[in-house]
N, C-alpha and C positions, 0 to 999 in steps of 0.2 A: 731286293731292290728299294730303292727308296719310295717316300711317299708321292713324289712330286714326279718322278717315273712312272709310275703308275696310274696315276691321274692323266698325263697325258698322251700316253701310249697304249693304243688296243691291247688287250691281255695275249692275244696270240703271237703279238710278235717276240716274246718273250718266254711265252711258255714250257714249263718243262712236262710232259704230257706221259702218264702211263697206259700201253696196251695192255687190258686186258683180253685174253684169247679164254673164252670164257666156259668154256665144256675143261679148263686145265685148273683156274684161279680156285677156285672154291667151291665144294660141294657142298650145298645144306640140306637138301635132304637123303642122304646115304646110299643114293642110286649109282652113284661110281661116277659120276658127271656133274661138271661145274654148274654154276645158276645163281637164279637172282637173289635166293636167298643170302647164297653160301659170299657172293657179294657185297650183299649189303651188310652181312658182320663186317667185313674186313675194309671196309671203305675207312674205321679210324685208321688203320696201318696205313692207307694210301695218306690219310691225312699226316701221319706222324713221320712219314719217309718225306714229305715234305715239297710234293709233286702237285702242279697245279689244276689237271683237270686227267679224265681217263677215257681212254679211246677201248669202246667196248667192240670185239667182233659179233659177226651178225648173231642176232636173239630172235630174227623175225622166224614165221612159221616156214618149218621147211621139212623135206624129206629125209635131208641130212646126206645126200649124194657126194657132198664134196662140204660137210661140216657146216653148213648154214649159209654156205656161200651160193645154192641153190633156194630161193626164197620161191614161197609157194604164196606169204602174203604179207606186203608191206607195212600190215597197219595191224596186224598181233602179233604176239611173243609167241614162240613155240612151247608146246607144254613142256617137254626139254626142262626147260630153262624158268619157266613161270608164266605167269600171266600179265597181261595190258596194266591191272591197277598195281603190282607189284612192278614193274616197269617206273610208272609216272611215281611210286612212292620213292623207290631208290633214286629219280632225278632229283626230289624235293630232298631226300635226306643228304645227296652228293651235295647241294647247295649250301644247306646249313651247315655244313664241315668245309665251303670257300671253293670245292671241288666244282669243277665245269664236266659236263658229260657230252661225249663226241662217239656215236654210232656209227656203224661201217653203215655206208649203202652200197647196193651193189646194182646198179644202172646196166652193164652190158648185156646181161644177160637174167633171165626167170628159171624158176624151175619148170620142167615137165609136166609137175603136179598145178601150177597156174591154171587159174581158170581161163586166163585170155589164152595159152595154150591149148588145152584141152577140146578150147570151142576152135582155137583153127583146127584145130585135127578133125574135128566132127563137120565143121561147116565144111570143106573140101576145096579143092583149086580153086585160086583167082577170087577168093572171097575174101570181105572187106578184113575178117576174124584173120586171113591167111598174114593178110599186110603188114600185121604189126610185128609180124617175125620175119627173116629171112628164108623163104619157101622159094624154090627153083626147078624147074624140071630137069634132070638128068640128060648127060650127054651119054653118044653111042647109041644104039640099037634099044629101042623100046625103054631109055632114057635109065641104061643101066647101068650107069658111072656117072660119080660125084660129079656135079656141075664144075669143078674147077676141082686144082691141086691143092690147097691149102689144108692145112693139116693141124690139127688139136695142139696146143699147150702140154696134152696129160700123153698126148703120143696117139698114133692113128689120124686118120681121116677125118676132117673137121666137119663134116657131113655124115647126115644118115636117113636113111630111105623111109618111109611111111609107107601104112597100108592105109589105102585110102577107104572111105568108107561102104562102097562096095565092095571090098575084098579084094581090090586088085593094089600091087605095088605102084606104088605114084613117085610124088614128087620128093625132093631133097631137101632138108631142113639145115643152118647152119649152126656150129657149136663151138666156139674157138676153144672150149673147154672140156668139159665129158658132154655125152648124149643128154644129159638128165639137164644138162644147161642150154638150152637154148638161144641162142642169140635176138635180141630184141631190133628191129627197124627202126634207126631213130630218124627217119628221113621221113618218118610217119607223123604226124602232126599230134594224135591221140596219144604216141608214146610219152612225148614232150608234156603234154596236156598234163599227164599221168603223175609222173614223176616230179613235177611242180607241186602239186597235190599231196602227195605222200611227204616231199619236205614240208610243206607247210600244216600237214599231221601231226610232224613230231617238233616241229617248231613249237607250234601250240601247244605242246604238252611239255616243253621247257629245256631241248636238249639246245646245248651250245652250240653246235656244228653238225658236220659229218666231215669221215673219212670215207672218200669216192673211190671204190675197187675199180681197178682196170681203166682209171680215169682216159687214159690216151686211147682205149680199143672200140669207142661205140659208134662212130661212124665208117661205113665201110663203101668202097667204091662203088658205084649204084650198078657198074655193068661186073662185076665180080671176077677181073681178068685174073689168071692163072697169075701167080709168083713166078719167077725168074728161077732157071735151075742155079746150083753153084755147085762150083767142083767140092767135092766131099776129099777133105785133107787125109782121108784116113786109108782108101783104097781108091781114091778117082774116079771112084761111080758118081754122075750128077746126083744132084740133093736139090729139095724144094724147102725155100726157106720157111722155116716152123716154129720161128721161137728163141727164147735165151740157148742157145746153147743144143739144140733138137735137131740132129739130121735127121734129116726122111729118106730114104732110099726111093727109085721108082715104083715100087712095089705096095710101098706104102707102111712099110715098117719103121717106127719110131727107135731113134739109137740114142740114150740118154749118157752123155758121157759124164755126169755129173746131177747131184738134185737142182733143181732151179730155182733160179735166184728169186724169184717173188710170182705170188701168184697170177701176174701181167705176163708180158713177156713185149720186147721191143727189137725194131729192124739194126742192123749194123748200118753203121753210115753208109757204106755200098750199097745198103740195101732202101734207104729211106727215101729217095726221090719218089714219089707220087705211091709210096705203100701204099695197096689197096685196105688195108686194116688195122693197122698202125697208126695213131698220131696224126692224123690227116686235119685241115687246117679248120675243116667244116664242125671240128668237136666243139671249136672256141664259144660260138653260137649258142652251143647248147649251156654252156657254164654263166654267160652272159645273164643269159634268164633265169640260171640260179644264183646266181648273182641278187639281182633284183628281188629274189623272193626272198632270200636271209636278208636283203636291208628295209623289209616289209618289216621286222621283228625289232624289239628293241633289245640292245646288250650284248651286241658286238660279235653277232652270231655267224661261224667262222669256217671254211673248207680246207681240209688238206687232200693232195689231188696225190695217188699211188699211181704214177706218169711215170713208166719205162721210155725215154727217150733218150734218143742217142747223141744229145748236145748240150750243154749249159745254157748255151741261146733257143733250143727248142723248150726246153723247159721253162725257162722264164717267159714264154708266150700264155703260158698258163696262169701266171701271174701278173698279166698287165693290170692298168686301172680299171674296174669296173668287172674284172673277170672275177678267178680266186684265189685265195687268199696267202695260201702256203701248199709247197708239195714236197716229200719226202726225198733228200737228198741219198741217191742210192749211188753217185760217186763217191763219198764219202764213205760209204757201207762198204761199197767192194774195196776200197784201196789195201793195198797190204801196209804192212808194219814197217815203213820206210817214209824218213823223213821229207827228203823229197818228191815225192808223189803225195804224201798229205799235204805238203806247203801248197806246190799245184793246184791240190783240188779244193784247198781251202780259198785260193787266190781267185781262182776261175768263179767260183760259186758266188764270194761276196760282190766282184767285181760286176757279173753278168747280172744277178738280181738286184744290186743296187741301180740297175740302168733303167727299171722299170718300178722301184721302190718299193723291193720285194723283201721282206729278212731270210735268211736263210733255217732250216730246220735241219739239224743233227741228226742221225742215228745209226746205233752200230748192229741191232739184231732186228728181228721181227720171227713174226710166226710162219713164215716161208723161207728163210734160210737158214744156213748152219749157223748156231749159236757163235759167237765173236770170240770166246776164251777157245774152242776146239779151233777156230781157224787161225786165231794168232799162234797155236803151240806149232803150228807147223811152216815148213819153209814156204813161201810166198807164193801164193799159184796164181797163175794167170787168169783173169777174171775179169770181164769187163761188160756192157751190155751187149745182147747176143749171143754171148756166149753164159758158160753157169760155173758153178765153183767146184774145183776138181781139187781134192784132198792132195796132197804129196808127203808121203814120208809118214813115220810114229808122230804119233803124238805127245807132246811135250809138257803137261797140265800146267805143271807149276808156271813152266816158260808163259803159257797160254794165260794163265790167270795174274802173273805179274803186270803183261801188256796190258790186257783188259781191267786192270781196275787204273793204270797211268791213261787208256784210252777215255778212260771215264771223265779224269779232270781235264782231260785235254775237252773232252765235248763238250764239256759244261762250261767250261771256259769261253768258249767260243761266241760272238755275235747271234744273237736272234735265236731260236727256241731249240728246244732238244724233244728224242721220244725215249722212255724206257721201255723194253719190253721185259712183262713179268717174269722175275726168275734171274735175272741180269744182275739185278741188284744182291743176289744170292750168291753170286759168282757160279752159276749154272752151266754147265758144259754141255754138249751134245749126248745124249744119249744113243750111241753107236750100234748097240749090242741087241736091239730090242727082237726077242723071238720072233721069227716071218708071220708065226701065227697069229698076232696081235695087230701086226701093220693094218692100217686103215686109210690111210691118204689113199685119192683115187691113182693119182700115178701110178703104185703099186700095181694095182691091176692091169692097168690101159699099159703098162709098159711090158705087159707079159712077165712080171715077176722079175724085170731085172734091174729097176731102179727100187729104192728103197724109198725115195718120197719125203715127204719133211715131218714124219712123224717124231724124229730124233728132237727137235726142239720144240715140241709139242708137250710133251710130259707132265702129267697134273706136277703143282709145286710143291716142295714140301714146307710145314709151317711148325708142325712140333714133334715132340715124342722121338724114340727111337727104333723104330720099324714102319715099313709103309701099313697104310697111309699116309702117314707121319701129319696128321692131323688134316690133309685135305676132306676127308668125310668125316662125319661125327661116328662118335664114340659105338653109337646100333647103327652103323652102314650095314646094308642089307648086299653089298655089290662091292667086289674090289674097283680101283681106280680106272677106267675108260684105257690106261696104257699104263703097263707097269712102272713103278717108281723104281731105281737102284736103290739096293742097303746102305750105299756110298753116302748117299745124302743124309744119315743121321747126323752128320756134321756140319749140314749145310742149313737146315731149318733155320725159321726167323728164329724161333724159338731158343736154339742154341748160339748164334750169332749176336743177338743181341744183348749188349754190355759188353763184349769180346771187341775192346778200341782196335784190333788187328784184324777183322773181319770185313768183308768185303759191303754188307748191310751196312756197318757203323761207318764205313769210308763213304758210300752211297747217303748216308743220313747227314753225316757233316758238311759233304759237299754242297748238297741242297740247300739245307740251312745257309751255310755261307754265300748261296747265289743269290738266294732270296732275300739277305741281310746287305750286300755290298754293293754301294751305286754304281759298282762298273759293269755289274755282271747283266746278262741280259742282253738285246739290242742296243746296240751301238757298232762302233769301230773298232779297230786292234791296229797296232804298231809295232812291226816285226821288229827283233834285234838281231845284230851280226853274233852267231854262233859257230861252233866247230863242224863242219859237217857229220851228218846225221842227229843234230839237236835242232829241234823246235822250240824257239821263244820269243813271247810275244808281251805287250803291256795295253793294258785299258786306264781309261781316265773314268773314274781319278784313282790315280793310286795303288792299279793293281797288275799283275805279272804271273806269267804261267812259263815254265820251262819245263819242256822233256824229252830224254834222252832216250834216244832209239839208236843209238848207237851201243858198239861192244865194249865201250872202256868210258871209267866213269867220267863227269864232264864238271869244271866248276860251275856256280849258279851266278848268276848275275847278280850285283850289286842289292842289298832288300834293308829295309829294318824289321822286318819279323816273318819267320816261315808263317804261312796260313793254316796250311793241309800239305801232307805228302803222300802218298801212292805209296810209299814204302820209306825204311829206314835208310837214311844219308850216311855217307861215309866222311867221316872228320869236314865236315865241311860240303861234300863235295855229292855229285847225283850217281848214282851208280844208273848203269843200263836197264833201260825198261823202267823207267822209274820217273814220275812228273812231281813237280811242284807248284803249288800256288805261295805266293807272295807278297805283301803289302810293302808299297814303295815308301 
């Protein structure tokens, strides 16, 4: 991007941000788990890749019931990953390389090992300590039934009963995820004050922003009403709404038709009106406060929301003036390989976010969803907010990879910013055959071993060598990686792909280099071109064009002066199916 554009537009409007799932990025001490030492050593790789910032999944002190999304201390680093001084040094080193740092923050819930929750258990019913969380007396005789019919996103009831200090069975506490993740009471001023203090703690240590986990889920209706029962399309039994694609029968058994689309969940449009715990309007007051905190610090500190909502209009509400800066575009992530659907999502996103002056952020994969080469390598599956991805048919991985290459060029050519999930630049597919004995996602246990969960997209990435651990761990490692890597990844390591002009890695490097240099790319607008059905083509000023062939036949390319980059070889001047082209006009 040209210097004038860089000077006038905030960095977050155009940034390409690389997601590091810290457990699986690089192991520096040889214990089989990624850490800060490994990440620091690989910062030059991220710089050479051409990204602008790195988002790091939770690094805080945690018992790891949900791999860090159960936080016991928001002001310290878990020893599994390193130390607080190491984190501060990582931020400094990243800044020296021109990379910004965005850690995760987890405000919907804490760990059950957090000092607040331990104090709440000790203090007993009605205490100020319990008011920081959502404790309620149960229903029925002696309060033996949960306070309402809400269900955990990970399966089973969203309530757990505690043993009171006097030894009797007592109140229940809410956990929309695992029992080890009690939900906070965001109606309590002390909760709001604490998280603003946590933001200041990390901003003072140099972080450039935060990714907000379950940003849509903080506020619950104070009366905690039951969710309405919905018809079960499988056998006609009534079910309670539980989240994305989860059907819960009247006995409380979760039936997962497929992997969760994300760590969070969202009601369907039919369920949204007055939903008691997702995307409530009161959440925006919290984020206005957070924006004021960010604005206290220099350097354009920014937030990105993980907000699973039922419409672009609801998403735009998070991004109004004096609210959050950006939000993930899950409509784009969940779109099938279909030109009409993709154009609809792109147009609606740009139009709706434009009304509040917010940029789009495009994303194809993350640590909560099936990797997109595996999704694109199968027939289109019905997948939408309130539902979960269901794989259809056998995997055609070469097809999935061709489409993934084209999708990368489409994503990086669109106006706004983009997110890259670690390993997508290597063409990694979902690992679908992990042995059951190695599965660690809490979904596996909570579903009664009926759903494998998200481990398949979290396998440690390969760096070098011909056999596992493929450079993920040092040569003197004492343990194997926490999830096993496929032997077939020997051809997908960074080492193997570097310098190979046809590799996925070199495609990403060239695309990111062009994106940084070309004045048309990043924030801005686009103009659609008339093209045959199944083809997306647009121009961006000055002098850039992109065409993506999602049809079954080769198509002509628009008139152009020179080709800049193609996701695959052209055929006598025509664009083959599942191929994208960047060109200069």
